[in-house]
SEZAKE-92124 format. One record per residue: x, y, z of N, C-alpha, C in turn; residue number from 0; residue in one letter. Coordinates in nm, 4 decimals, always signed. Each point is the difference from the previous one (the first is absolute). Example, Ala and Ser with C-alpha at 12.3 -4.5 7.8 and 13.67 -1.06 7.14 Angstrom:
BEGIN
n.xx	n.yy	n.zz	ca.xx	ca.yy	ca.zz	c.xx	c.yy	c.zz	n	res
+1.3190	-0.5690	+0.7800	-0.0890	+0.1190	+0.0000	+0.0900	+0.1200	+0.0000	0	A .
-0.0350	+0.1050	-0.0720	+0.0820	+0.1190	+0.0060	-0.0770	+0.1090	+0.0730	1	S .
***
This chain:
BEGIN
n.xx	n.yy	n.zz	ca.xx	ca.yy	ca.zz	c.xx	c.yy	c.zz	n	res
+0.0899	-0.1257	+0.0038	-0.0900	+0.1243	-0.0136	+0.0732	+0.1125	-0.0135	0	M .
+0.1139	+0.0137	+0.0943	+0.0730	+0.1363	+0.0105	+0.1342	-0.0534	-0.0293	1	F .
+0.0765	+0.0903	-0.0825	+0.1413	-0.0025	-0.0529	+0.0455	+0.1087	+0.0144	2	S .
+0.1432	-0.0103	+0.0099	+0.1031	+0.1337	+0.0176	-0.0089	+0.0864	-0.1160	3	I .
-0.0088	-0.0417	-0.0909	-0.0294	+0.0790	-0.1355	-0.1246	+0.0738	+0.0075	4	D .
-0.1072	-0.0707	+0.0202	-0.1272	+0.0707	-0.0148	-0.0211	+0.0966	+0.1346	5	K .
+0.0869	-0.0283	+0.0950	-0.0164	+0.0999	+0.1190	+0.0548	+0.1156	-0.0261	6	Y .
+0.1359	+0.0107	-0.0766	+0.1078	+0.1018	-0.0446	-0.0847	+0.0827	-0.0761	7	I .
-0.0799	-0.0701	-0.1126	-0.0555	+0.0553	-0.1322	-0.1236	+0.1070	+0.0880	8	V .
-0.0620	-0.0661	+0.1003	-0.1396	+0.0450	+0.0668	+0.0664	+0.1323	+0.0813	9	S .
+0.1243	+0.0036	+0.0563	+0.0424	+0.1224	+0.0571	+0.0548	+0.1127	-0.0956	10	I .
+0.0419	-0.0277	-0.1267	+0.0507	+0.0734	-0.0876	-0.1179	+0.0502	-0.0514	11	Q .
-0.1343	-0.0539	-0.0182	-0.0899	+0.0429	-0.0676	-0.0645	+0.1153	+0.0950	12	T .
-0.0036	-0.0315	+0.1341	-0.0572	+0.0911	+0.1339	+0.0742	+0.1167	+0.0086	13	N .
+0.1448	-0.0250	-0.0182	+0.0805	+0.1337	-0.0093	-0.0026	+0.1017	-0.1173	14	L .
-0.0224	-0.0654	-0.1045	-0.0037	+0.0871	-0.1275	-0.1241	+0.0873	+0.0103	15	E .
-0.0999	-0.0228	+0.1013	-0.1456	+0.0815	+0.0351	+0.0758	+0.1212	+0.0639	16	K .
+0.0974	+0.0183	+0.0775	+0.0515	+0.0739	+0.0593	+0.1252	+0.1157	-0.0471	17	H .
+0.0112	-0.0553	-0.1190	+0.1440	+0.0795	-0.0499	-0.0277	+0.1413	-0.0525	18	T .
-0.1212	+0.0216	-0.0414	+0.0043	+0.1217	-0.0086	-0.0129	+0.1082	+0.1181	19	T .
-0.0647	-0.0520	+0.0941	+0.0493	+0.0819	+0.1303	+0.1181	+0.0162	+0.0679	20	T .
+0.0714	-0.1425	-0.0035	+0.1465	+0.0194	+0.0445	+0.0696	+0.0843	-0.0870	21	L .
-0.0213	+0.0269	-0.1360	+0.0875	+0.0586	-0.0845	-0.0316	+0.1461	+0.0399	22	V .
-0.1281	+0.0367	+0.0055	-0.0206	+0.1623	+0.0532	+0.0484	+0.0449	+0.1260	23	K .
-0.0067	-0.0885	+0.0653	+0.0457	+0.0442	+0.1206	+0.1743	+0.0063	+0.0128	24	E .
+0.0656	-0.1003	-0.0918	+0.1299	+0.0186	-0.0187	+0.0512	+0.1238	-0.0795	25	L .
-0.0730	+0.0207	-0.0914	+0.0064	+0.1268	-0.0683	+0.0192	+0.1303	+0.1049	26	E .
-0.1385	-0.0126	+0.1063	+0.0569	+0.1119	+0.0619	+0.1253	+0.0199	+0.0957	27	K .
+0.0226	-0.1407	+0.0438	+0.1160	+0.0077	+0.0746	+0.1378	+0.0259	-0.0843	28	I .
-0.0031	-0.0256	-0.1256	+0.1314	+0.0499	-0.0728	+0.0095	+0.1364	-0.0148	29	I .
-0.1315	+0.0516	+0.0022	-0.0087	+0.1624	-0.0390	+0.0481	+0.0562	+0.1731	30	S .
-0.0074	-0.0462	+0.0867	+0.0501	+0.0549	+0.1196	+0.1415	+0.0513	-0.0042	31	Y .
+0.0042	+0.1222	+0.0511	+0.1376	+0.0716	+0.0437	+0.0447	-0.0626	+0.1273	32	K .
+0.0793	-0.0650	+0.0065	+0.0512	-0.0664	+0.1411	+0.0804	+0.0971	+0.0785	33	F .
-0.0491	+0.0172	+0.1125	+0.1041	+0.0755	+0.0805	+0.1613	-0.0310	+0.0008	34	D .
+0.0673	+0.0960	+0.0404	+0.1528	-0.0608	-0.0316	+0.0372	-0.0831	+0.1201	35	D .
-0.0780	-0.0362	+0.0931	+0.0631	-0.0936	+0.1069	-0.0625	-0.1423	-0.0395	36	A .
-0.0745	+0.0006	-0.1103	-0.0528	-0.1476	-0.0455	+0.1411	-0.0455	-0.1008	37	V .
+0.0355	-0.1233	+0.0524	+0.1282	-0.0561	-0.0957	-0.0428	-0.1310	-0.0785	38	D .
-0.1145	-0.0065	+0.0199	-0.0976	-0.1674	-0.0709	-0.1170	+0.0043	+0.0712	39	L .
-0.0770	-0.0867	-0.1414	-0.1264	+0.0047	+0.0219	-0.0168	-0.1792	+0.0213	40	V .
-0.1077	-0.0302	+0.0827	+0.0266	-0.1577	+0.0305	-0.1719	+0.0048	-0.0111	41	D .
-0.0199	-0.1098	-0.0870	-0.1424	-0.0269	-0.0065	+0.0048	-0.1579	+0.0800	42	F .
-0.1137	-0.0337	+0.0855	-0.0248	-0.1278	+0.0790	-0.1268	-0.0396	-0.0503	43	S .
-0.0142	-0.1118	-0.0474	-0.1057	-0.0911	-0.0040	-0.0233	-0.0656	+0.1335	44	V .
-0.1315	+0.0065	+0.0249	-0.0510	-0.0701	+0.1175	-0.1095	-0.0980	-0.0763	45	F .
+0.0218	-0.1475	+0.0783	-0.0864	-0.0970	-0.0867	-0.0835	-0.0670	+0.1214	46	T .
-0.1172	-0.0209	-0.0116	-0.0888	-0.0622	+0.1009	-0.0386	-0.1709	-0.0851	47	D .
+0.1047	-0.1016	-0.0043	-0.0593	-0.0973	-0.0658	-0.0861	-0.0654	+0.0210	48	P .
-0.0712	+0.0053	+0.1449	-0.1185	-0.0904	+0.0544	-0.1191	+0.0736	-0.0739	49	T .
+0.0094	+0.1471	-0.0519	-0.1333	+0.0509	-0.0394	+0.0464	+0.0425	-0.1666	50	R .
+0.1046	-0.0422	-0.0363	+0.0367	+0.0693	-0.1607	+0.0052	+0.1126	+0.0016	51	F .
+0.0591	+0.0749	+0.0570	+0.0225	+0.1421	+0.0195	+0.1123	+0.0632	+0.0048	52	E .
+0.0540	+0.1018	-0.0840	+0.1079	+0.1018	+0.0235	-0.0233	+0.1360	+0.0035	53	L .
+0.1180	+0.0494	+0.0528	-0.0194	+0.1768	-0.0020	+0.1226	+0.0296	-0.0208	54	S .
+0.0346	+0.1211	-0.0455	+0.1382	+0.0228	-0.0177	+0.0007	+0.1677	+0.0365	55	I .
+0.1067	+0.0151	+0.0777	+0.0307	+0.1580	+0.0501	+0.1558	+0.0319	-0.0619	56	M .
+0.0037	+0.1091	+0.0184	+0.1204	+0.0857	-0.0493	+0.0469	+0.0578	+0.1041	57	M .
+0.1377	-0.0066	+0.0384	+0.0759	+0.0474	+0.1084	+0.1087	+0.0937	-0.0168	58	F .
+0.0234	+0.1344	+0.0122	+0.1049	+0.0818	-0.0305	+0.1095	-0.0428	+0.0964	59	S .
+0.1128	-0.0405	-0.0211	+0.1204	-0.0433	+0.0797	+0.0871	+0.0937	-0.0115	60	M .
+0.0912	-0.0056	+0.1167	+0.1508	+0.0340	-0.0141	+0.1073	-0.0969	+0.0003	61	D .
+0.1021	+0.0104	+0.0070	+0.1162	-0.1050	-0.0271	+0.0352	-0.0451	+0.1307	62	R .
-0.0998	+0.0152	+0.1098	+0.0464	-0.0456	+0.1231	-0.1438	-0.1195	+0.0362	63	N .
-0.0852	-0.0173	-0.1127	-0.0920	-0.0717	+0.0076	-0.1158	+0.0647	+0.1016	64	A .
-0.0051	+0.1263	+0.0027	-0.1004	+0.0817	+0.0638	-0.0938	+0.0221	-0.0949	65	N .
-0.1317	+0.0147	+0.0433	-0.1053	+0.0686	-0.0902	+0.0228	+0.1457	+0.0130	66	E .
+0.0033	+0.1173	-0.1063	-0.0132	+0.1084	-0.0108	-0.1463	+0.0666	+0.0009	67	V .
-0.0284	+0.0609	+0.1202	-0.1252	+0.0395	+0.0123	+0.0033	+0.1702	-0.0643	68	F .
-0.1319	+0.0492	-0.0284	-0.0265	+0.1296	-0.0142	+0.0489	+0.1175	+0.0580	69	G .
+0.1130	-0.0131	+0.0956	+0.0497	+0.0855	+0.0763	+0.0606	+0.1225	-0.0641	70	E .
+0.0036	+0.1345	+0.0067	+0.0732	+0.1004	-0.0443	-0.0285	-0.0114	-0.1550	71	N .
-0.0956	-0.0458	-0.0641	-0.0285	+0.0092	-0.1139	-0.0352	+0.1100	-0.0696	72	L .
+0.0484	+0.0559	-0.1281	-0.1091	+0.1155	-0.0649	-0.1018	-0.0689	-0.0628	73	T .
-0.0809	+0.0878	-0.0425	-0.1211	-0.0460	-0.0721	+0.0546	-0.0639	-0.1380	74	D .
+0.1071	-0.0070	-0.0559	+0.0314	-0.0161	-0.1192	+0.0884	-0.1413	+0.0212	75	K .
+0.0026	-0.0710	+0.1145	+0.0870	-0.1403	+0.0187	-0.0851	-0.0806	+0.0700	76	S .
+0.0355	-0.1434	-0.0563	-0.0743	-0.0838	+0.0950	+0.0784	-0.1102	+0.0819	77	F .
-0.0481	-0.0505	+0.0986	+0.0668	-0.1057	+0.1085	-0.1125	-0.0619	+0.0789	78	A .
+0.0159	-0.1384	+0.0183	-0.1369	-0.0675	+0.0568	-0.0042	-0.1395	-0.0946	79	G .
-0.1407	-0.0080	+0.0823	-0.0113	-0.1428	-0.0463	-0.1422	-0.0031	-0.0854	80	S .
-0.0183	-0.0852	-0.0925	-0.1264	+0.0343	-0.0836	-0.0635	-0.1416	-0.0368	81	V .
-0.1236	-0.0304	+0.0513	-0.0531	-0.1257	-0.0692	-0.0198	+0.0039	-0.1596	82	E .
+0.0636	-0.0943	-0.0249	+0.0116	+0.0024	-0.1589	-0.1330	-0.0947	-0.0601	83	V .
-0.0106	-0.0806	+0.0717	-0.1230	-0.1011	-0.0544	-0.0456	-0.0814	+0.1250	84	L .
-0.1272	+0.0517	+0.0337	-0.0767	-0.0461	+0.1227	-0.0247	-0.1296	-0.0188	85	G .
-0.0611	-0.0684	+0.1365	-0.0118	-0.1454	-0.0231	-0.0742	-0.0433	-0.1042	86	V .
+0.0436	-0.0851	-0.0935	-0.0293	-0.0696	-0.1041	-0.0168	-0.1470	-0.0146	87	T .
-0.1286	-0.0336	-0.0378	-0.0086	-0.1499	-0.0207	+0.0959	-0.0478	-0.1226	88	S .
+0.0732	-0.1186	-0.0191	+0.0647	-0.0570	-0.0748	-0.0349	-0.1460	-0.0488	89	Y .
-0.0794	-0.0326	+0.0807	-0.0910	-0.1507	-0.0539	-0.1093	-0.0203	+0.0929	90	Y .
-0.0869	-0.0537	-0.1195	-0.1157	-0.0509	+0.0762	-0.0738	-0.1496	+0.0516	91	Q .
+0.0200	-0.0271	+0.1076	-0.0531	-0.1290	+0.0361	-0.1410	-0.0214	+0.0372	92	L .
-0.0608	-0.0936	-0.0403	-0.1423	-0.0165	+0.0414	-0.0076	-0.0648	+0.1345	93	Q .
-0.0810	-0.0180	+0.0711	-0.0211	-0.0400	+0.1184	+0.0072	-0.1645	-0.0096	94	D .
-0.0602	-0.0439	-0.0795	-0.0237	-0.1613	-0.0087	+0.1487	-0.0246	-0.0673	95	N .
+0.0747	+0.0583	-0.0280	+0.1566	-0.0505	-0.0578	+0.1057	+0.0279	+0.0939	96	Q .
-0.0456	+0.0596	+0.1469	+0.0919	+0.0332	+0.0858	+0.1003	-0.1278	+0.0642	97	Q .
-0.0448	-0.1085	+0.0083	+0.0636	-0.1276	+0.0359	+0.1133	-0.0519	-0.1064	98	D .
-0.0752	-0.0049	-0.0796	+0.1188	-0.0718	-0.1238	+0.0792	+0.1294	-0.0626	99	T .
-0.0329	+0.1286	+0.0287	+0.0863	+0.0699	-0.0541	+0.1341	+0.0014	+0.1121	100	F .
-0.0226	+0.0292	+0.1136	+0.0892	-0.0149	+0.1304	+0.1006	-0.1318	-0.0057	101	W .
-0.0811	-0.1013	-0.0320	+0.0760	-0.1433	-0.0134	+0.1251	+0.0401	-0.1267	102	D .
-0.0813	+0.0575	-0.0798	+0.0940	+0.0238	-0.1512	+0.1217	+0.1101	+0.0444	103	F .
-0.0384	+0.1036	+0.0660	+0.1042	+0.1010	+0.0269	+0.1154	-0.0689	+0.0951	104	Y .
-0.0632	-0.0811	+0.1102	+0.1217	-0.0641	+0.0818	+0.0690	-0.0610	-0.0591	105	E .
-0.0318	-0.0843	-0.1212	+0.0761	-0.1019	-0.0387	+0.1104	+0.0507	-0.0781	106	Q .
-0.0387	+0.1531	-0.0497	+0.0814	+0.0528	-0.1106	+0.0382	+0.1415	+0.0696	107	N .
+0.0100	+0.0279	+0.1493	+0.0330	+0.1191	+0.0320	+0.1233	+0.0676	-0.0180	108	D .
+0.0993	-0.0265	-0.0164	+0.1258	+0.0497	-0.0173	+0.0188	+0.0451	-0.1514	109	E .
-0.0462	-0.0783	-0.0813	+0.0097	+0.0546	-0.1214	-0.1226	+0.0913	-0.0410	110	E .
-0.0877	-0.0147	+0.0598	-0.1219	+0.1091	-0.0273	+0.0373	+0.1362	+0.0685	111	L .
+0.0630	-0.0277	+0.0794	+0.0498	+0.1421	+0.0741	+0.1120	+0.0627	-0.0663	112	A .
+0.0716	-0.0700	-0.0717	+0.1155	+0.0607	-0.0841	-0.0587	+0.0388	-0.1267	113	I .
-0.1175	-0.0453	-0.0662	-0.0673	+0.0134	-0.0982	-0.0886	+0.1369	-0.0078	114	K .
-0.0542	+0.0077	+0.1233	-0.0857	+0.1172	+0.0337	+0.0870	+0.1230	+0.0060	115	E .
+0.0963	-0.0017	+0.1062	+0.1074	+0.1110	-0.0178	+0.0607	+0.0344	-0.1272	116	Q .
+0.0546	-0.0674	-0.0780	+0.0485	+0.0024	-0.1157	-0.1255	+0.0776	-0.0921	117	Q .
-0.0980	-0.0695	-0.0010	-0.1285	+0.0607	-0.0794	-0.0197	+0.1528	+0.0384	118	L .
-0.0251	+0.0225	+0.1354	-0.0260	+0.1160	+0.0776	+0.1198	+0.1037	-0.0670	119	F .
+0.1231	-0.0318	-0.0044	+0.1238	+0.0806	-0.0166	-0.0184	+0.0205	-0.1430	120	T .
-0.0219	-0.0630	-0.1044	-0.0037	+0.0104	-0.1232	-0.1084	+0.1025	-0.0371	121	E .
-0.1214	-0.0404	+0.0656	-0.0980	+0.1075	-0.0618	+0.0364	+0.1303	+0.0718	122	W .
+0.0468	+0.0289	+0.1022	+0.0152	+0.1300	+0.0352	+0.1505	+0.0482	-0.0685	123	F .
+0.0894	-0.0694	-0.0410	+0.0982	+0.0538	-0.1014	-0.0773	+0.0614	-0.1224	124	I .
-0.0904	-0.0921	-0.0751	-0.0508	+0.0300	-0.1135	-0.1049	+0.1291	+0.0550	125	G .
-0.0803	+0.0254	+0.0918	-0.0494	+0.1273	+0.0357	+0.0859	+0.1089	+0.0019	126	C .
+0.1182	-0.0188	+0.0748	+0.1052	+0.0972	+0.0278	+0.0611	+0.0391	-0.1435	127	W .
+0.0321	-0.0652	-0.0703	+0.0404	+0.0295	-0.1644	-0.1233	+0.1024	-0.0443	128	E .
-0.1345	-0.0739	-0.0197	-0.1039	+0.0605	-0.0677	-0.0032	+0.1824	+0.0632	129	K .
+0.0257	-0.0185	+0.1325	-0.0417	+0.1654	+0.0502	+0.1042	+0.0776	-0.0315	130	A .
+0.1501	-0.0603	-0.0403	+0.0899	+0.0773	-0.0572	+0.1179	+0.0036	+0.1311	131	G .
-0.0010	-0.1117	+0.0504	+0.1133	-0.0093	+0.0889	+0.1555	+0.0137	-0.0400	132	G .
+0.0241	-0.0434	-0.0936	+0.1192	-0.0095	-0.0705	+0.0672	+0.1502	+0.0109	133	K .
-0.0871	+0.1236	+0.0200	+0.0418	+0.1288	+0.0126	+0.0245	+0.0325	+0.1550	134	E .
-0.0254	-0.0663	+0.0856	-0.0181	+0.0083	+0.1421	+0.1675	+0.0340	+0.0447	135	F .
+0.0438	+0.0868	+0.0538	+0.1136	+0.0508	+0.0310	+0.0692	-0.0682	+0.1420	136	N .
-0.0888	-0.0498	+0.0873	+0.0644	-0.0613	+0.1256	-0.0140	-0.1187	+0.0115	137	L .
+0.0872	-0.0775	+0.0630	+0.0098	-0.1528	+0.0330	-0.1145	-0.0533	+0.0108	138	P .
-0.0616	-0.0928	-0.0566	-0.1422	-0.0576	+0.0280	-0.0135	-0.1470	+0.0083	139	V .
-0.0770	-0.0551	+0.1095	-0.0161	-0.1440	+0.0041	-0.1107	-0.0402	+0.0319	140	Y .
-0.0484	-0.1384	-0.0080	-0.1251	-0.0454	+0.0152	+0.0600	-0.1400	+0.1007	141	I .
-0.0922	-0.0139	+0.1129	+0.0449	-0.1185	+0.0788	-0.1236	-0.0343	+0.0519	142	G .
+0.0088	-0.1039	+0.0602	-0.1374	-0.0591	+0.0934	+0.0480	+0.0245	+0.1574	143	F .
-0.1242	+0.0305	+0.0720	+0.0500	+0.0359	+0.1326	+0.0342	-0.1604	+0.0696	144	H .
+0.0820	+0.0449	+0.0785	+0.0682	-0.0813	+0.0888	+0.1020	-0.1196	-0.0923	145	D .
+0.0390	+0.0390	-0.1111	+0.0778	-0.0852	-0.0553	+0.1296	+0.0736	-0.0118	146	E .
+0.1155	-0.0678	-0.0498	+0.1304	+0.0489	+0.0225	+0.0693	+0.0559	-0.1376	147	T .
-0.0755	-0.0110	-0.1127	+0.0587	+0.0453	-0.1269	-0.1136	+0.0934	-0.0921	148	S .
+0.0506	+0.0748	-0.0684	-0.0762	+0.1062	-0.0827	+0.0347	+0.0006	-0.1623	149	S .
-0.0827	+0.0442	-0.0784	+0.0149	+0.0069	-0.1373	+0.0593	+0.1586	-0.0111	150	Y .
+0.1320	+0.0005	-0.0655	+0.0397	+0.1334	-0.0078	-0.0758	+0.0216	-0.1761	151	D .
-0.0694	+0.1144	+0.0313	-0.0894	+0.0412	-0.1160	+0.0909	+0.0583	-0.1150	152	L .
+0.1156	+0.0590	+0.0401	+0.0865	+0.0881	-0.0935	+0.0872	-0.0992	-0.0702	153	Q .
+0.0649	-0.0851	+0.0801	+0.0920	-0.0972	-0.0515	-0.0475	-0.1493	-0.0515	154	N .
-0.1430	-0.0034	+0.0440	-0.0834	-0.1503	-0.0880	+0.0818	-0.1392	+0.0950	155	A .
+0.0049	+0.0534	+0.1057	+0.0461	-0.1383	+0.0854	-0.0223	+0.0027	+0.1267	156	K .
-0.0175	-0.1300	+0.0647	-0.0408	+0.0004	+0.1561	+0.1372	+0.0113	+0.0607	157	F .
+0.0049	+0.0511	+0.1277	+0.0889	+0.0535	+0.0971	-0.0333	-0.0372	+0.1284	158	I .
+0.0890	-0.0514	+0.0912	-0.0368	+0.0007	+0.1444	-0.0193	+0.1228	+0.0545	159	E .
-0.0766	+0.0008	+0.0785	-0.0554	+0.1599	+0.0435	+0.1156	+0.0686	+0.0557	160	D .
+0.0640	-0.0628	+0.0725	+0.1157	+0.0805	+0.0454	+0.0913	+0.0981	-0.1045	161	E .
+0.0060	-0.0402	-0.1209	+0.0491	+0.0560	-0.0836	-0.0526	+0.1509	-0.0443	162	E .
-0.1398	+0.0116	+0.0246	-0.0545	+0.1250	+0.0126	+0.0683	+0.1198	+0.0490	163	K .
+0.0508	-0.0578	+0.1235	+0.0409	+0.1407	+0.0588	+0.1441	+0.0335	-0.0009	164	W .
+0.0628	-0.0857	-0.0950	+0.1631	+0.0442	-0.0095	-0.0048	+0.0992	-0.0636	165	I .
***
């Protein structure tokens, strides 16, 4: 009944429904004039796999891994955090499928977790590029909350999180 490929295709289909929204929000962020205290921009994906939901936040950071807030800002500069994508459903499961699905998921949990993160990252990258992200002039990363690596959007590669702060 369930297969890894069908599950991933279903997630892709659901994410595509939110592409326009994410691109518009990323275009806004790309247009910000960040305050001089901001050294990098860090997007963080928060997922709730038990509810098949994700959300994305953007944080303005300094090189000491501290969030930069809107202190001493001019009206022409930005610092702080922004919700880029509110809680969004990425998979639909009917009540009568619960037991069968969770058996399937438990048998494939490691592979599915990797594929989900890869899919979410690739989707974000595509939206970032559509929004004009290649023109962004600060270091910028996307990662998952409580994970230890991030994707460097400017250099198109995964890095260990400690590398962001060097």
